[in-house]
C-alpha positions in Angstrom: 0.0 0.0 0.0 1.4 3.4 -1.0 1.1 6.1 1.6 0.6 9.7 0.9 1.5 12.7 3.1 -0.7 15.7 3.6 -0.8 18.9 5.6 -3.8 19.3 8.0 -4.8 22.6 9.5 -6.5 22.3 12.9 -7.6 24.8 15.4 -6.0 24.8 18.8 -9.0 23.1 20.3 -9.0 20.4 17.5 -5.3 19.8 18.0 -5.8 19.6 21.8 -8.6 17.1 21.3 -6.5 15.0 18.9 -3.5 15.0 21.3 -5.7 14.1 24.3 -7.2 11.1 22.4 -3.7 10.1 21.3 -2.5 10.0 24.9 -5.7 8.4 26.2 -5.6 5.6 23.7 -1.8 5.3 23.6 -1.7 5.5 19.8 -0.3 8.1 17.3 -2.3 11.0 16.1 -2.2 9.5 12.6 -3.8 6.3 14.0 -6.6 8.4 15.6 -7.3 10.1 12.3 -7.2 6.9 10.4 -9.7 5.3 12.8 -12.0 8.4 12.6 -11.9 8.2 8.8 -12.8 4.5 8.8 -15.7 5.1 11.3 -17.0 8.0 9.2 -16.9 5.8 6.1 -18.9 3.0 7.8 -21.5 5.4 9.3 -21.8 7.3 6.0 -22.3 4.1 4.0 -24.9 2.7 6.4 -26.8 6.0 6.4 -26.8 6.0 2.5 -28.5 2.6 2.8 -31.3 4.3 4.8 -30.1 3.2 8.3 -29.9 5.5 11.3 -27.4 5.8 14.1 -28.5 5.9 17.7 -26.7 6.3 21.0 -28.3 4.5 24.0 -27.8 5.4 27.7 -26.8 2.1 29.4 -28.8 2.8 32.5 -32.0 4.5 31.4 -32.1 2.9 27.9 -32.9 6.4 26.5 -32.0 6.6 22.8 -30.9 9.6 20.8 -30.4 9.8 17.1 -26.9 10.9 16.0 -27.2 13.1 12.9 -24.1 13.1 10.7 -23.7 15.6 7.9 
């Protein structure tokens, strides 16, 4: 697999969030972004098939639809 390099412009808040996730998960920032991209691809594909994405509270079982643009 050929890899490409790109420049990514993030706000201070976005970079802080990326760095925090990287530390929390003990993986590189690149790994976090790759995982986010794969997740977005899966969610987008399922939504194109007419499916919806919900988050459920473990205790109360309340469900909320997650809207992705």
